[in-house]
C-alpha positions in Angstrom: -12.2 6.5 4.7 -9.1 6.1 6.9 -5.8 7.7 6.1 -4.0 4.4 6.2 -6.3 2.8 3.6 -6.0 5.8 1.3 -2.2 5.8 1.6 -2.1 2.0 1.0 -4.3 2.2 -2.1 -2.2 5.1 -3.4 1.0 3.2 -3.0 -0.5 0.2 -4.6 -1.6 2.3 -7.6 1.9 3.8 -7.8 3.4 0.3 -7.7 1.3 -0.8 -10.6 2.2 2.2 -12.6 5.8 1.9 -11.8 5.9 -1.8 -12.5 4.2 -1.5 -15.9 5.1 2.0 -17.1 8.4 3.0 -15.5 11.3 0.9 -14.6 12.4 2.0 -11.2 14.0 -1.2 -9.9 13.8 -2.1 -6.3 11.9 1.1 -5.3 8.8 -0.4 -6.9 8.9 -3.4 -4.6 9.3 -1.2 -1.5 6.2 0.7 -2.5 4.3 -2.6 -2.8 5.4 -3.8 0.6 4.5 -0.5 2.3 1.1 -0.6 0.6 0.3 -4.1 1.7 1.5 -3.4 5.3 -0.7 -0.3 5.5 -3.8 -2.1 4.2 -3.2 -4.9 6.6 -2.9 -2.5 9.5 -6.1 -0.8 8.4 -8.0 -4.1 8.2 -6.8 -5.0 11.7 -8.0 -1.7 13.0 -11.4 -1.8 11.4 -12.3 -5.5 11.4 -10.7 -6.9 14.5 -10.4 -3.6 16.4 -6.9 -4.5 17.6 -5.3 -1.0 17.7 
């Protein structure tokens, strides 16, 4: 597995934990945005071979 995918999934899991378990405010939404961006970049690299 690629590092970007692992990091994206980890951030997504941390976002879910933070959203439902801890109340960290806006920091949770930053983790979600970073996770989605990393997963999209990974998909572009693997599927479309753009980078």
